[in-house]
N, C-alpha and C positions, 0 to 999 in steps of 0.2 A: 416609293414603289417597292420598296423591301426586296426580298430575294428573287421574286418572279422576274424582275428586271434582268437578273442574270441568266434565268431559266429562259428568257425569251430569246437570248443570244444562243442558246443550244439547240433548242428543238421546237421552237413554237411556229405553228401553222394554223391550224383551225378545226372547228367542229361544225359550224354552221353549213347548212346544204344549199348549193345554188343550182340553179338550173343548167343541165349539160346541154352541149351544142356537139354537132359533128366535128368541129375543129378543136373542142376541147373534150375528149371522151374520158369516161370514167376509168381511172387507173386502179381503184381498189374499193371495196365495200366492206364496212366496218359496222356490225350489228344493224344491217340494214341501210346504213347513210352511205350514200355514194360519194367518193372523193374524186374530184377532177384531177385531171394531169396538170393543170395550170396551178392548182393549189399545192400540189406535192412540188413541182418545179419551183414555186415560190421560196417554199421551206428549204428545199435541197440547196438551191443557189444561194440563198442568203445565209446559211450556216456552213458552206462549204467554199468560201470566197479564197481568193490566193493567199491572203494573211492568215488563215486558219492553220494551226500547228497540226491538228489531228485531222486531216482532211480525208472524208470518206468517199468511196465510189457509190454509184446509185444503188447496187445491190447492198452494200453495208448498210446504207442510210435507210433503207426500207424497213428494216426490223426497228430501228430506233423510231421511226416515224409511226410504225403500227403500236409500239409500246406506249408512245406518247398518246396517240388517239385512244388507246383503250383507257388510260388513266383519266383523261377529259370525260370519256364516256361514263366512267365509274362516277366521277364528281356531278354530272349531269343527272345520272341515277339516284344520286344521293340529295339531289335537288339543292345543291350548293349554289346553284346560280339565281336561287330565289331569296338568297340572305340580303337584308338590307344594306350590309356593310359591302357586300359584292357588288350589288346593284349601283350604289353611290359612287364606289371608286372606279368601276368601268365607266359609267356614264361621264364621270369627271374627265377621264382619258379620251373616251370618244369625242366629247364635246371640244376638247382641245384641238381635235383635228378638223371638226366640223364648223365650229363657231366662226373661224376666218373667212369662210364663204358668205358670211352676211354683211361683209362690209368691203368697200373698196376705195379707192383713191377719190373718187368723187364724193362719197359719203364724208370723208375727213375734210376735204377742201370745204364743203358745205357748211361743216360746224366750225371750221376755222373762220369763215365769212360771218357766221352768226355770232360768234364770240366777238369779233372785229366790230360788227355793227352794233352789238350791245354795248361795247366799250366806248365806242365813238359818241353814241347818244348820251351815255353817262357822263363822259368828260366834257361834251359840248353843253350841256345843262349845269356843268360847275364853272364855266367860263373858259373852257379850253386848255390848252398846255401853254407852257412858257418854259424858256430855255435860258435861265440866269447863269451868270458868272459873278464870283464875289472875291473880294479881299477880307479875310477874318482876322481881326485883332482879338485874339482870345482872352477871355477875363473868367477867372475862377469864380464860381458861385459864392465863395468864401472870402472874396476879395474885399479889401478895405476901400474906403470912399477915394482915398488918395490914388490906389492902383486904378479904379475905374475912371477916374478924372485923367489920369495919365495915358490910359488905353484910349480914350475918347479924343484927347489932344493930338495923339499920334494919327488917329484916323482922320480927323479933320485937316491935319496938314497934307496928309496922303491925298485926299479928296481935293484939296486946294490945287495940287499939282496936276490932278487928272483933269481938272477945270481948264487949266491952262494948256492941256494938250499933251500931258505925259501918257505913254503907252501902257494901257491897262494890264496887258500880259507882264511886262516887265515890272510894272509895280506889284503884281501879284506874286511873281517869283521872289521879289525881295522882301515884301512885307507879310504875306498871309500865312496864318498859322493853321490852315486846312491843307495838310500834306496831299490827299487825294486829288483835290480840286487844283492844286498848283501845277501838278503834272500836267494838266490839261489847261494851262493858262488861266486858271480860276473857274473853268467851265464846270458847271454841277450837273448838266444834262437836261433832259425834258423832265418836267415834274407837273403834276396836277394839284389841285387843292386837296389838302389833307395829307401831304407828304412832308410837310415840314411844319416849324413852329408857326403860331398865328402871327407874330410880330413880323416875321420874314415874307410869309404868305400875303400879309395885307400890303406890304409896301411893294413887292413885286408884281403882283397882279393889277396894281394901280399905275405900273409904268408903260411907257410907251418903248417901241423898238429901239434900240440903240441909247436910250437914256441911262445916265449914272446917277445913282441916288447919293444923298448925303448920308453919312453913316447911321446905320439903323441898329438899335439896341435890342438885342434878344439874350435868352439865357446864357448863350454861348460866348457873347462879347458884343462886338460892333463889326458890322458888315457894311462894305461899300458894295453896292449891287449894281451890275450893268446888265440890262436886258438884251441878250443876244438875239433872241428871236421869239414870236409866238404864233400860235396857229390853233384852228379849232381842234385838230387832230393829225396824226401822221398818216401817211399814204398806206394802203394795205400791203403793197409789195415790200415795203421796208421794215414791216412786223411780221411778215408771213413766216418766216423760220421760226421766229420767237413763239408765234402762237402754235404752230405744230409742235414745238418742243414743250409747250404747256399742255397740250393735248395728250402727249404720249406720257409725261410725267405725272398727270393728274388721272391716268387710267381711263380718260374719256373715250377711248377706241372701245373699251367694253360696254360703255354706255350706248354708245352707236348700235353695236352688235345686239345688245338686249333689246333696243328700240325696235330694230329691224327684224329681230325674231318675232317680238310681239305684232309688229305689223303684217308680217306675213302669216303668222299663226291666225290672226284676225281675219285676214282675207280667205283663209281656207277654212275658216270655220271650226278651228281646233285649238288646242292649248299650246303654250309655248315648249313644253317637253314632247308633245307629238309632234310639233313642228320641227324639232331637232331630229326625232326618230326619221320622220319623213325625208328631211335632207340627207341624213347619212345613208339611208337606203338608195336614194337617187344618185347620190355621189359614188357609192360603192358600186352601183350598178354599171356606172361609166368608167370607173378607174379600179382595175382589178389590185393593185399595188395598195390603194387605200383599204380597199375591201380585206385583203389579207392583213394588212396591218393592224387594222382595228380587231379583227377576228383573232389574230395571235395574242393580242392584249387579254381579250375576253378569255381566251383559253388558258393563256398563263396564269390569270388570276385563280382559275378553277385547279389548274395543276398545283400551283403552291398549296392551296387549301387543303386539297384531298391528300397530298404528299405529307404535308405537316401533320394532319390528322392520323394518316395510316403509317408513317415511317418516322420521320424525324423527331416529333415530340414524344411519340409513343415510345421509340428505342431509347430517348434521353431519359424518359421517367422510369423506365423498366428495370429498376435495380437486380431483381432476381434474374431476369432475361440477361443482363450484362454480365452478372457474375458466372452464370451457368456457360454463356459464350466464351467467356476468358478462360474458364476451367477447361473447356473442350479444345480451346485453340491455345493453349498457354505457350507452347513451343514457338508460335508464331511471334511472340512478343520477348522472346530470349535477347539478352544483350552480349554483345561481343567483349565487353569490358565490365569490371564491376561498378555498381553506383552505390552512392551513399543516400540513405533515406533518413533524413533527420533535420537539424537545423544548425545554423551558424549564428552565434549570438555573442553580444558585447554587454557587459554590465559596469556598474559604477563600483561596486564592492565584491571583495572576493567571496564574502558569505552567499551572494546571490548566484555564483557559479552552481553550486550544489542545491539551493533552493529551486533553481529553474528545473533542473533534472528532476527533481523530486516531484514537482508539480505535475509533469506530464508522465511521468514513469508508470507504465501499465495502461495508460489512457489511449484510445483510438488516436491514430495518427490525423485524422481528419478534424479531431476536436481541440489539438494543441494550440491553433492560433486564438482561439476564444479563451482557453485556459489563460494562456499567457497575458492576453489583453485585460482580463478582469483581475488577475492576480497581481500583476506588476506594472500595468500601465492603467491603472484605474484613476478615475477623475483627471486632475491636472498633472499628476506625477508620472513621468516617463523614466522608469528605472533600468529597461532593457531595450535593446535594438535587436530585432531578430530577423534572419532571412531563412524561411523554411521551405522544404521541397525535395525533390530527388535529384541529386547533384551527379554530374559526370565530370571527369578530369577537365579542367580549364573553366567551369562555371564559377567558381568561387575560391578566391586565393586563401581563405583560411581553411576550407575543406580540402584545398588541394596539399596543403602543408600538414595538417593534422590526420588526415585520413589517408590520402593517397602518398604522402611522404615525398612530396616534391619540394624542391629547392626554389621556393619562392618568398616574395616579399609581402607582408601583410599590413596594410594600412591602418593604424590604429584611429578609431573614431574618436573625435573631440567629446570630452566629457565621458566617454565610456572606454577607459583604459584596458580593461581586462576582457580578453577573448576566449571563447570556448565553443566546442562542438559537441552535439549529443544525438545519438540516433544508432542505426545500425548499416553495416555494408551488405547490400544484396550482391551476391556474386554471379549467379547465373541469370537472374531477371527478375521481374516485378513479383512480390508474394501476393498482390492482389489486384483486381481489375482497376481499383481506384488509383493505383499507381501509374497506370496509363489510360486514364479514363478516356480522354480525348479520342485517342486511337481506337480503343475498343468501341465507344460509341460510333464512330465512323464505319468501323468494319461491320457491326451488328446492324447498322443502318443499311449497309450494302447487302447483307444477307436478307433481311427482311424484304429488301426492295426485289430480289431476285425470286422470293417466294410469291410476292405480291404479283408481279408480272407473269409469272407462270399460271396462278390462279386466273388472273384477267384472260389470259390467252385460253383457258378451257371454259371460262364462263361465257365470252364473247365470239360470235362467228365473224369471220373475215376472209375475204378472198382478195388475190391480186390477179390482176389482168397483165400477164408477163409480156404480151405482145405490145400493149399500150407502154409499159415500163421501158420497153427497149427504144421508145421513141422520144424520151425525155430530153429536153433541150438543156444542156449543161452549158453554163458561161460564167 
């Protein structure tokens, strides 16, 4: 959603025009477009809740609202709402609000039953379900014949005890080498064909309920199997929660929505996108909050695009404009204390102290980093460690000690025992706008914004009905 998500919390309301009614009079007209009181109220109340720090009165908010509307109008006049990127992103958001209306609990329940019935018939055709318990005598696939024979003998002795009436759970606890099943008395749980190795499957599906098998050999070793239960399939209610979880995890709700949109579109004789448009209009007509929520996102996208083109990107790229603005307003950026414009660096050899200085001497400050990288830290060799910038007291211990003459301890970097600084002290303030570029850009953008708004107010006609404004419901 980028930055316009933030803008939406500042001043988003709308530019679409809706029919007025006596109970919802026109509060203002901008470039011929009537703005209803409810639209203004929605925007005002949303952006002036109790938690807002800079809360505005209605009279204070009017100017902000008008400025916002004028910018959106400029975006519309520039046809920014016809851009493919705008249309795609707006519809994506709009559809997020509308699509849930095409599904209900009955739809999900119907899909759950469909999944259940399909699974029921598939399992039934494969022989149903079985619920075995087993005692595993594990044998490594690399086991010798003697080890295999030994495991088989132990398994046969345990089987003999079971035949004589020994408790299966107790014998599983004592002998089984399947830790997971042991916790459940050897119970593996319900399985269908295809979920276990063929040798085990063949044996268990041939057994009767309550029967205990002789040791069955599989790639895992020897199993004594007890068939606890068998059935065609489990009841729906016992699987309902699992099926609903499956629907959610697999994104099948979206399939239901897509199918229902297509059905509705076919019934209306229109396309799927047209059906979404129709539903959005119908829902907005019934729910003003939804109408203005969608509208504010629509206008927020336009506001972001027009502001970026007219102010933000333009200001950031206008190097001449930034330089001129800084020169004109240089006193605004004065410092109360001197700062150091340069670098604190650490080298391995004494000869590199002078070499570093010589490499950047007389070169533009903005080029230092690249010069140092290519000269001293080329390829895999790292000869220096550097921190470059504009430093005030407290930002760097080495600068504090060498430039500001503070009594401080400098920690020597491992493998770079020699410390040095190079640059100049700026006593009164920055010497160039690049020294405070971020601040200058922000101020320059604000300056451009003021001029832009003034031009918009001259270009577009707008009127305010102060009588209606006095009736705005604040909450």
